[in-house]
DOLOSE-88849 format. One record per residue: x, y, z of N, C-alpha, C, O, CB in turn. Coordinates in pm, whole numbers, plus 50000, padded with zeros to 5 digits. Atoms other than C-alpha are relative to their C-alpha. Glycine has a CB too. Example, Ala and Ser with C-alpha at 12.3 -4.5 7.8 and 13.67 -1.06 7.14 Angstrom:
BEGIN
500894988150000512304955050780500905012050000501945011850066499015000350125
499184988149994513674989450714499235010950073499745022050090500415004649858
//
This chain:
BEGIN
500764989350009500184998649995500815013250008501645015850095499024999050099
499464986450011501175033249890499045012549934497935011349882501284998249915
500834989450057500065066649782500655006349871501765011649878499775010950108
499394994850132500725077449419499205013749937497995015249955499924987249885
500874989650064499715109649230501095003949896502315003749909499405013250106
499214992150120500725125348887499265007949943498115004149923500574992449893
500664990450069499775157048713500495005849882501705005249863499805008850074
499514991550109500035177048401498945011950011497715011450014500054991949846
500974988049970498905212248445500635011049925501715009449868499825004050164
499584987850061499265247548308500795008050069501215017850007499045007149964
499314992949900501115261248603500904989550076500714977450064498985007450096
498815008249910504085247348839499004991250079497954995550128501135010950116
500755009449914502825214749011500464996250111499994985850157499724989649947
499115002249892505195215549304498754996650114498474985850164501135014450034
500805001049893502445225449547498984992349993498524987650097499625010350035
501185007250024499655207649389500394984250027499504977250076499455003249847
499825012149960501445174149428500405000550137500004990250191500864993349921
499614997649851502755183349784498404997850081498174990250174500795018450023
501365000749922498975188349884499444989049958498494985250026499025011449983
500935012250035497795158449709500664987150068499984976950085499864997749825
499515009549919500445136949902499605002450147499534992850224501424999349981
500534996749870499275154150217498604993650033498314990450149499915015150009
501085007049990495965139150159500124985749990499444978850066499215004449916
499835013349998497085105750063501114994650101501754984250084500294996449865
499005004549900499325104850378499614986450072500444979050125500175011250107
500265011649914497265077250533500284986849948500244976450015498684999850038
499375011050083498525053950252501384996350041501734984550028500065003849857
498675003249961501985055250377500955009150064501075020350014500574996149898
499374990149906504275071250639501344999950029501885006850116499474999450116
498834999849972507585059650587500925008549925502005011249977500314988949999
499094993050070509095079850320498845009049891497645006249883501214988649923
500744992850105507765105550040500885007349898502015010649935499105009950063
499254996950104509005118649715499205008849903498005006749888500494988149940
500674995050103508175142349449500955003149875502035008549896499285011750050
499164996850108509605145549095499235009249896498045007049879500514986949935
500374990750094509065173748831500874999649885501984994349881499965012750056
499175001450124510105178748487499745017849946498715024449961499274985049874
500014987550058511035213148318501225001449902502364998249936500015010550110
499084998050095512865221547998500804988849972502014990949956500745010250030
499415011150044513795186847916500914992150158501474981150154501065005749858
499405005049884515245181148291499024994950102497915000250105500835009950056
500775003549899513815162048586500775005250138501985005550156499744984449990
499504994949880513955176748945499354991050101498144988950093499715015250020
500695008849899513425153149251500375002850149501515006750171500344985549970
499624999849876513445154849610499284988650083498054988650070499775013350049
500625010949915512595123749854500784999250117501835005550127499934986049931
499465003449878513435111450195498944994150095497744993750069500655011650057
500815009749921512135091450482499385008850085499935019450116500764988750075
500824991749928509185104350697498785004149938498455000249826500675010650035
501384993950024505975121550674500205011749876501265017849859499395007450154
499824989550115505405145050372500575012650051501465018849991498635003649929
499984984949953505385177050601501434999050054501935009650090498745005350123
498395000449951509075165750715500944998249897502105002349906500324988350099
498975000950091510565156250411500155012749913501195013949849499794988149917
499894989850106509915188150211500025014250082499135017050163498704998749888
499884987449952511125223250311499855009149889499905005349772501215001950070
500174989050120510605255250116501195000949908500915005549797499785015150058
498975001450072513975251749970499924990049892500194992349774500954997750078
500415010950077513035217449841499135005149885499325003749764499284989950084
501304999350095509925229149692500275011749890499705012149781498515003950096
499474989850098511545259249525500754992549879500704997849768501035010450078
499195006750099513675234849320499504990449934500204983649859501034995450044
500805009250070510785213449206499175007049918497975008549944499284991350082
500474989550111510185236548887499324989049890499744977749863501495010449926
500605006150127507845225748601498474996950018497994994250128500784986249961
501395003849995504165219448501499654987150009498424986150007499385004249901
500335013549999504055182448521500884991950083502084994450071499984995049870
499325006849934505225157248764499204988350077497994986950061500675008650074
500425012249910504665125949008500365002550151501225010450189500764986049949
499685001149848504635120049385499554986550054498714979349999499265011650084
500245012249930504645091349630500225002350133501065010450172500784989149957
499735002049845504315083850005499914983650005499164976249941498735008750112
499645015549992505415049250096499744993550132500094998250241501504997749968
500045011249892504415019050314500724989449953500174983149863498624995050037
499335012950048506944991650258499444988250000499264982850109501024997450061
500545013950006505424959350131501314991549952501334979249963498624998649890
498905008750039508834948849994501245011450025501075023650027499824993449829
498774992649966512504960950069499785002150153499014996450230500205014549911
499854997049863513434977150384499195011650031499075021049952501415002150038
500724987449938511255000750610501105013350031500785025250020499254994650155
499214988549975514215021550698501055006349901501915014749928500634997250109
498814995750103516185026050373499625013049932498725012249849500284988549879
500244988150091516115062750237500004996549845499215001249763501125010850028
499785003650154517235047749904499054994149941499174991949820501044991749973
501165006750063513865030949855498875009250014497715005250009499664986150064
501114991450000511955061749886499825002549841500805001949766500265013750094
500374996450129510205070449556499705011549964499375019050056499174994349965
499755007850115510135079449278501324993449968502334996150033499735007549901
498595004550030512885058949109500325004949860499425007349780500174983950010
499514994050132514885071248810500864991349933501664984750001500725012950016
499265007550092516455053748520500115008449866499095012349810499344986049980
499764991450101518085073348236500074994349867500455001449774501095006550027
500105005050133517665048947949499004990449999498824982350089501224994649949
500204990750113515745049547723499375012550032498385012550105499224994149900
500764987849981514805085047727499975006650127499755018750135498754997749970
500154993249862514845091148091498534996250046497524998749981500225017349993
501335004449954512095076148311499885004050164500935004150229499824982949972
500224998749869510765084048657498584991450028497524992449966499975016050037
501225008049952508395060448825499514999450148500384999950234500234986749965
500225001949845506425056949164498584988749972497684989349888499595018450104
500775015150015504445022749206499094999350159499565003250266501474983949984
500915005149889501565012549462499684986049962499024983449862498655008850018
500275014549995501424975349508501164990450025502164995050081499414996349875
499335009049942503234943749557500334988649865499454980949826499114994650134
499665009750100504984922949272500404986950066501224986450157501115005349912
499725012649927504954885149351500974994349914501524984849970498774990550025
498685006150059507674875649087501315008649985502215007249903499704995449862
498844992350022510024901749160501474996350002502295003149940499915008450076
498795006149983513094880649255500254995249850501224998949785499964988350115
499815005050142512454861348912500625012449911501775013349868498484994549935
499754988850094512294893848714501405008850034501945015449946498695009850006
498754994349941515404907848929501134993249912502014999249849500154996550168
499075011050055517274876148796500155001449835501255000549781499354984450041
500024999150118516184880648439500515015049961501065016449852498694996049959
499584986650027516974918248445501364998949982501845004149881499655009950103
498605001049973520524909848538500654991649875501544995349799500234992850147
499305008350110521214881748304499605002449863500425001149772499804985950021
500414996850153519164890847989500005011449968500575013949862498834996549957
500174989050043518374924447989501365009750044501415021249999498655004050047
498914994949958521754935048150499835012550069500475022650039500815000949903
500274986949906520404959948409500004995550127499574984650163498635007949978
499585002149867521474964448760499035005750092498655017150064501325005550023
500914995149886519114969449069500905002850120501734995250171498844988850041
499264992949889520444991749335499464997450132500234999150226499995014649982
500615001149891517914983449604499094985749988498994978649888499235013350023
500575010749982515834956449732498295001349957497484992049951500354996350145
501344997550058512544973249608499324994249887499964993749782499955011249973
500385006750138510354956249360499385014149917499225013549796498664985450023
500104988050089509404991649243500905002949908500595007149796499965010450064
498794997650083512874994549114500014990949875500284993949759501304997650085
500125012450098512384960848945498805005349894499175005249776499504984150092
500844996250073509204973748786500415008349915500165006149797499145003650054
499684990950089510705003448653500974997049885500855001949772500425009750069
499255006250097513514984648484499414989549885499884988049773500934993750075
500955006250092510924961748328499375009749889499355006949769498884993950084
500504991750076509294991148195500915006249907500535007849791499415008250069
498864993950072512485007048065500624989349890501024992449778501175004550112
499575009750133513504974447875499014998749903499294998249783500334985250035
501255001650110510034970847716499955010549926499705008249808498584998350054
500094987950076510095006747604501224999149910501075003249795499965013450091
498925000650106513615000347443499794989849895500124990449777501324997350063
500085010350106512764970947291498775003449904498885000349785499854985250066
501134995350079509444984147155500405011649897499835012349788498905005150099
499584988050069511255016647021501024995349882502134990249896500695010750106
499115001450116512395014046660500495010649937500995010049825499474993649910
499264987150028513505049646651500615005350125500645000050236499075010849940
499344993449865515315074646866498875009950066499135017650157501525009949959
500844989949929511995093346942498684992450047498104983949979499655013049901
501045009249946509305080347156498475005849954498255017349919500164999350172
501274995250053505655081547065498934989650079499314980050145499964999249821
500975006349920502175068747203499954986449959499444979050042498695006349994
500195013750045502345035847006501064993550061500794982050095499984997849852
498965006449946505675027147147499694997050134499854985550176501185007149988
500274998649847504625035247511499004987850019499324978550093499285016150048
500965010049972501495013247493500534985749984500234976550060498855002149914
499585013550030503344984247329500914998150119500754986850165500724997949851
499125002549886506004986947627499024997450136499434989750223501075013450020
500825003049903503124986947872499344984349992499244977450094498995010949995
500445012650023501644954647722501014991050016500794979250045499434998649880
498945009849956505014941047762500274995750150500824985550192501215005449955
499714996749870505054950348108498854989150070499124982550171499845017750032
501045008249970501744930748148500104986249989499424978050051499065003349935
499765013850028503144900148011500894996450080500794984250095500354996649873
498965003249921506074898248242499795002550138500454996650224501075006249959
499954997249833505034911948575498694993450056497644992849991500015018150046
501175006649941502714894248805500045008250133501055012850186500104982750016
500254993849889501074909749096499075013150013498225014649925501165002250042
500684986949986499544943249201500795011049961501905011450015499585002350134
499614987250028500494975449060499385011349934498955009449820500874998649946
500684990650046499075007348998501485012349984502215014550080498575003350112
498894992950043501815031848835499715013449945498825015149862500674992649907
499764988250063502545067248766501435001949948502405000050022499665010250089
498594999550038505515073448548500165015049901499205020749849500414984449910
499814989550079507165102948360501034996049893502114990949921500395011850079
498985001850104508805099748033500695011549947499945019749893499454993749893
499434988750050511305125347932499785004049868500034995949779501194999350016
500204995650134510375147347633498634995349943498304998849830501154994849913
501325003050034506765130847629499025004050088498245012850052499864987449980
500974996649892504725132847944499804987250095500574977750110498565004849935
500325008749895502835113948208499454986649954498654986549860499075006650087
500535011750047502125076948178499404994350124500214993150216501024991049928
500615009649897499645057748431499444988049965498644987449872499045005550067
500735013650039498685022848418499764991050117500394993750219500834991749895
500505008149887497144995548649500174983449945500224980449826498265004950037
499735013150032497644958448646498584993449938497504999149955500564992550134
501015006850055495314934648467498764998050094497634999950051500554987649956
501035002349904493264926648781499465012950074498495012650151500534990350100
500544986849941492854963348886500094998950184499305005050256498195002049939
499885002349855494014952349262500055012950065499325015250162501214991750037
499754987849925495204986849353499065009349934498635006549822501535005049997
500814989650058493085017949292500885010549914502085012149933499245007250116
499274990650071493965044649039498975006449925498284999349852501124994549917
501054993450040491605073448934500475012349949501385018450005499055001250098
499824987650077491575103248680499185012850029497955012550030499764996749868
500694987550000490675138148729500365009949911501395008749845500065005350114
499634990050108490515170048520499575013150052498635014350130499314997049857
500454986149985490345206848542500105008149863501165009649801500885007050112
500084989050099489305230148272500325013450029499555020450094498845000749954
499704984749955491165263548297500015007849869499705001649767501545002250083
499984991450136491505292648022501144995649937501074994549815500075016250016
498855003650064494925281447954500134985549934501084982849859500985001850093
500095013450052493995244847867499354991650112498954995950220501424994449955
500235012049894493075209948034500984995650091502134993650053499704988449938
498955004449895494775199648332499614985450054498444983450086500055011150130
500565012349940494695163348457500934995550087502154997250080499644989449906
499285004749874495515146248782499734984450000498614980549966499425007950144
500315013749985495895107948834500374998250153501385003750197500844990049892
499515004149887496005094949174499324989450089498174986450057500145010450064
500405013449935495395065549420498515001950064497834991650073501144995550125
501494999249947491905078949575499655012449946500435021149908499774999650166
500664988350059489385103449461500005010650101499635021950072498574997049954
500044988649899489735122549777501145009549964501065021449996500164994750156
498944991050062492945136249616499555009149887499985020649870501114991549947
500354991850107491125146549308499055010650082499355022450064499254991449869
501254992249936488115163049519500775010550049500585021049987499044992450123
499404991149909490335183049752500895010149935501175021049986500744992650099
499194991350076492505197349487499305007049898499875011949800501054993349945
500904992550104489515212349305500024993949859499705001049763500485015049986
500315007650142489575186449007498644994750005498024993750110501024987449967
501235009850011486515167748884500264987049970501014984449876499075003749903
499675014050048486565131848873499504998549853498465003149805499304988750095
500265005950153486655118048520499504987150003498354983949973501294999249910
500485016749992486805078748577501294994150053502315000950067499534991649832
499175008849944488865052448713500924994249872500544993749755499134988850081
499145004750114491785038348517499654983649994499814977050097501755003550030
500535012650005490485004148403501004989550020502124993749990499344998249881
499315010949959492174970048504500964998549854500344998149748498924986550049
499435000550116494994967248241500275010449898500965009049798499434992649953
500064987950096494535001048085501305009650028501765010150141498535008950025
499174990850003497165026548016499725013249970498845015149887500764996549936
500734985250019496715064148016501235007649954502325004050000499245007650154
498844991950027499055090647851499495011849981498505013749910500834996149891
500404986150020498895127047886501365006749964502345005350037499255006850132
498884995150039501385145347705500365015550044499415022450081499964998149864
499574987549951503275178347796499045012149942499225023549986501545002049958
500884989750049500595198847609498534995450042497615001949993500185002149838
501335004549942497535180747780499244992649913498024993449926499185010850042
500755008650092496525157247509499974988050086500854984850166500674997649850
500605010649910494685127547659499984987749892499354987949786498365004550067
500215013750082495255090747517499814988050105500334987650216501384996649898
500195012649908494135057647663500014988249918499694989349800498645000150084
500165013850076494315020547554500064989450099500654990750206501154997249889
500065012149928493694987347688501254992349957501324989649837498674992349974
499015006250026496984969347702500244986650042501254980750002500805006650032
499875012549946496524937847876498974988049900497794990349873499535001850168
500655010350061495474905147678498594996350063497544995449998500904988850001
501255005749950492944893747927499865007850145500835009150219500064982350012
500214991449856491534914248241498744993850077497804987750026499655017949969
500935004549930489584906848539499905009650112500885010150186500214986550034
500184990649888488284933848790500084992250116499144984450132498715007949998
499905007949873489434918249125500595011650091501795010650119501014985449990
499254990049909490154949449351500294994250119499754983450142499275012450030
499675004749884491634944349680498925005250113498735017250128501445004050025
501075000749915488854939849947500495011150124499695018650180499724983450048
499544992749867491134957750234500135014949959500375023550044501524993950063
500164985750035490954989650040498905005150065499015015450130499865002549860
501324996149951487314991650141500104997350148499675006650217498794992049930
500125000249868487764978350486501035008250075500785010950192500014987050040
499174993849891490704996750619500915011349924501125022049982500984988150081
498934991850027493265013450375499465012349948500125022249980500944993949909
500374988550065491315039250186499365009750109499015005650220499054996649881
500834988149918489725072850337498474998549967498064997149852500515016549951
501545001550037485845070150380499435007149903498395003349849499205002750100
500704988050096485195100550154500574995849861500355003249765500525017950043
499435003550136486905083649864499054989649931498404981149991501514993950015
500805011650081485185063749573501154991949929502214997249894498835006549878
498975008650056487095035649430499094988949911498294980549950500994992850128
500845007850109485785020149105498595003849994497734996449947500014984950023
501454994550013482695042049138499144994950137497954997350153499244993649848
500725002949856481895027349505500745005950106501965006250122499884984550037
499744991649905481705047949796500644989550126500094979050158498605009050033
499385008549903484055033550072499185001150136499064992050219501535004150018
500714997649869481915051150347498644990849981498214985150082499665017450027
501205009450025478755031150195500334986050016499534978750073499435001649861
499535014949984480634997850184500204997550167499834987150222501584997349908
499815003449858481645002550559498824998950086498734991650184500835009350059
501295000649926478085010350663499454987249958498874981250048499015012049971
500645012550046476904979650465500464989350075499714980950125500214997149860
499335011049917479594957950635499214997350153498874986950209501675005050026
500854998749843477824970450982498804993749973498524984450050499615016450062
501375008550014474404958250848500164985549987499334978550044499205004249876
499795014450023475694923850747500574994550132500274983150168501004997249874
499755006249877477384920351079498914999750117498844992450217501135006350047
501194999749880474284930351272499164988149962498884980550054498955015050005
500635012150028472324903251078500654986350036500014976550072499765000349870
499365010649946474874879551154499924996050149499654984850192501205001849971
500225001449851474884885951529498564995850023498304986950105500295013750079
501405001649949471074886651528499614983949971498754979150044498915011349918
500075010650068471174851651331500754988850099500174978450127500615002549857
499155010949951473874832051520500115001750146500324991550211501414999849933
499674998649859474184847951876498775010250064499095020450124501635006550017
501104991349972470664863651951499955000150162499375009750213498584994549926
499894997849859471324855652342500735009450061500625010550183500354990550051
498854993149929474134880952396499255012250054498495019049985501345004249898
500414988849959473234906652622500985012049999501855013250085499534997650117
499044986950014474994940252507499415010950044498265014150014500435003649862
500514984749954474714973252678500465010849927499795021249929500425003950139
499564991650114476674991852423501064995149893501994987249907500535011650057
498895003150101478414991352098501095011649988500775023349967499344997649856
498974992549999481905005952103500894997449873501304985949852500654997950125
499285003050113483835011151774501425001950035501765008250135499575008149885
498454998949951487625009051779500545012449876500825009549759501034981049987
499804988650090488395043351611501194998549905502204992549943500185012450080
500994992950051488495054851329499234990449905498014991149893500535012549935
500465006550131487935030851044498754991250035497974988949943501224990649929
501145009549964485305008051226498725008350046497665002450067500474989850122
501184992049964482975038151323498724999549928497625000049984500365012449996
501284999350075480635037351040499344985950008498124985050016500245004649845
500535014149985480154999451062499394998150117498304992350113500974989949990
500455002049882479695000451441498555008550016497665003050082501145003950097
500944989950020477095030351387498794993349922497644995649960500665012349922
500755006450075475365009551132499194987850091497984986050102500874995549884
500205012849928475384977651350498985003450119497954996850134501444993850056
500924995049893473844997851668498795002649962497814998850026500415011150059
501324995550041471265012251472499064989549937497844991649935500185010949903
500895011250061469934979651300499664991550119498534986550127500774990849880
500315006849889470224962351625499095005850132498734998950227501214996450039
500514992949895468534989951844500824999650109500274996450214498804996050035
499225001949880471534990552078500805012450021501305017949923500914987649992
499344985549983473135022252238501264997049938501914986649942500185006250162
498424998950072476255033652034500855010550096500465022050112499945007449816
499194991749918478925047952264501394999049948501904989249895499924996050145
498694999450050482285061352190501004997350137501115005750226500245015349923
499255003549867484655043452462501435002349978502155001550078499794984750049
498424999550026488265049152291500205013749964499295018249895500584989849879
499404988650050490065082952235501404998449951502334992850009499965009750097
499025006850091492445080951966501005012649998500675024349978499344994449838
499044988050005495675100751984500415002049838500954992849776501464996850101
499995001150158495795113951604501565003349981501975004049865498845011949910
498704998350055499515121051630500874985950020502094986250033500715012850074
499335013150001500425083451650499564993049868498384992149835499624991250132
500365004250130500745067051310499154986550014498994981850127501304998149912
500675011750017498715036051202500874988250050501934985149996499604998849859
499425013449941499665004951409500364989249899501444983449903498974993550096
499935008550112499194983251108501225000949904501804991349853498845002449927
498794997550073501955000850921501284999650054502304998549986499935010949950
498604997949924504585003751199500744984849990500174974050006499735005350180
499415014050025507084976351140500604995750152501185003150232501315000449869
499635005149890507724952651415498914997850102498055006550119500955007450044
501265006449910505364932551678500185010050117499205017050145500144981550056
499794992049890506784951751970499665014449995499095020650084501234998950032
500494985550013506404985751828498545001449982498005011450031500655006849883
501344999850017502854977851725499184997650120498065002650134499694991249906
500625002049852501964966152075500135010950064499095016050107500594989550087
499774987349909503444995652251498935010549948498195016350027501665006549985
500544988950053501805019452004498455000050012497825010550006500465001049862
501544999449973498085006552061499985006550124499115015150125499194985750005
500174993149852498455019152427500105015449976499365023650032501284995050117
499804984750014499695052852305499195004749901499075016949896501405004349968
501064994150075497165056052039498765001150049498045010950033499854994249895
501534999549931494065045552232500095001050135501074996950198499094987349975
500075000449873492845052852559498544998050024497685004049960500625011750061
501575000449962489545041352720499505010050087500175015550175499634987650066
500904990849891486845063152888499484991350091498614983850046498725008549939
500275010949925486345042453168498455000150058497944990350113501054999550110
501314998749982482815056653222499034991949899497914988049931499765013849996
500925007450077481515039152918500284985250009499584977149946500035004649859
499905014950003483045005053010499454994550130499204982450134501504995149978
499825004149853482445003053394498534990950011497454995649975500155015250123
501235007649976479884974953477499104995949893497974991549913499265007050082
500935003550105478704969253126500534991249897501714992249863499525011649938
499745010550111478614940452854500305007349863499305011149803498684989949981
499894991150109480204959152553500314988749894500714977249915501175012650018
499645005350144480554949152178500885009649936500505020449891498724997749906
498774992650083483934961352029499854997849861499744986049826501474994850037
500215003250140483564964651665501245008049949501475020049966498475004649934
498694995250084486944967151458499634995849859498824987349822501534992550050
500255001350146487274971151088500154986549957499314981349883500905008349920
499615012750037489134936951061501054994750117501475002650201500625000549851
499215006349920491344912351257501384997549904501344987949827499244987050059
498755005150100494794910351064501174991750064501684982150006500755013149936
499235010449963497194896551308499384994150136499694983250184501475004850012
500515004249875495024896451630500735004350114500085004550219499914986650005
499314994449878497784910351874499415012450048499035013350165501435002749974
500614988049965496474945551863498564997750072498185004150170499885008449872
501455003249972492874930351901500104995150161499234997850243499344987049886
499705006649863494224912752223500325012650107499835011950220501424988749986
499784990449929495574946452364498835008850041498675013650153500885005949941
501124993549981492374963552302499044996250099498545004050180499475000349896
500905007649916490274939452475500435000850161499645002050255500004984749945
499394997449869492654941852774499575012850062499095014350174501464999849990
500254986649959492224977252786498575003150048498415009650150500325008649890
501375000049966488454975852799499804991150128499124995850218499154995049878
500035007149872488744948053069500475010650128499765012350227501044986549986
499244992049909491074972253271498975012850028498935019050134501545004449931
500944985749960488375001753232498694995650060497795003750081499585010349857
500915004049909486054978953413498684993749914497574994949966499655012650097
500795006350090484034960853129499304987650079500214980150116500874995849876
500165010549970481954933053277500244989849912500954980449947499075000050041
499695011550114481934911852952500365006849870499645016249839498654989849970
499224994750124483884921352632499654990449879500244979649878501715000250029
500095004750134482674909252288500715004849896500905016949907498915000749963
499044994650099484794914551987499704995749852499894984049820501424995350037
500555004050124483424916551613500965007649915501445018649942498425003349978
499514994650119485104921551293498995004949899497954998549884500814990549940
501024994850108483284941451023500424995449871499744997449770499875015949994
499405002350143485484927950749499154988349959498514981650041501714996449993
500825010450046483824903250514501094988850005502254992250026499285002949850
498815010750004485774867150497500714999849872500185001049762499494985450023
498904998950108488794866550283499994986149923500464975749969501565003150069
500215014750081487904839349994500934999749875501314988749835498314997749942
499185001650108489994847349704501265009750014501255020749960499195002449873
498864993149936493324859949846500765006049864501064998449772500994988850102
498974993750091495384885349618501394997950068501695005850157499715016149976
499305003049908498394869849743501435012749979502375012850058500264982949988
//
């Protein structure tokens, strides 16, 4: 899980990309980076930490140009504390490429070996995103029969990427001398959406992981990038798209709706908020059907992502809804934090129980999901320590049936 954004505008995009990454910060807190292009040159700044900590005024001044990409990182591959794995990644041949990637490649090791032995390309990090960049660069080199890049060559290269790469990938990339490229894997596992803004100087385009970035930056939602589709926006704002995969199947990651995405986002036309509310309805029906004997005095959510499910469940079962935990908003997501000891410690720092809501009551705690169960155990202990008589624990997430490995 990461946040990616790309823009082609009529004015400098450095502030636009920075603001977009701030909105997408929930998708990754380990590192951030922005790359822009101007007069045939790329300009980049990236580093470890939150968006607000990585960029200073002097960094922003150096990010000149009217088109660019940005990334905020949650490491699913590579090292969590390696600043060299912050994105975007750059390769100078062919043409000059910058890439930012959200997803996880399942055949990265195999591709890395192929890159070294067959394509004669060297990888300098353990990041699967660098592998993806080099696959794209090689396919672009193979597809190019001349020294000048064009749309046909780029679409052919993306088709080559789809044939070689397995796993989840939503990508924004910059091709020197041409423009912005965005594409999504043939299963559409990770989200990618396009927005546009009509100005007197011409049409501007924005591509991002979630619609919330489109909305808050004042752009209008155009549509989602389809599974297997590639979108090209040149430096003059001309928009092209093509289906580049031989076979596609829309199989988005369920966890985007359960936990990863912001509730005010739309993914593939579906409201994340409405989805979580519906999960609460289903959970209420299951409780009524399988455990009608439970004596529940209050329904309490684990803030924040389970709140909408818990509210719907309480309303459907005609039970009191109470806020029993206060969240410290300056502690990052415990799911994202590397290391079990760090996660367990951070649960106590992130949540604190309001004892009045627990004392002498039978409480139903509703969480969005149970990933490892260790943080769930800590939360249950906190409820008991606050004086709860009985603690029931429920997960609003649907069962995992068709895993995207």
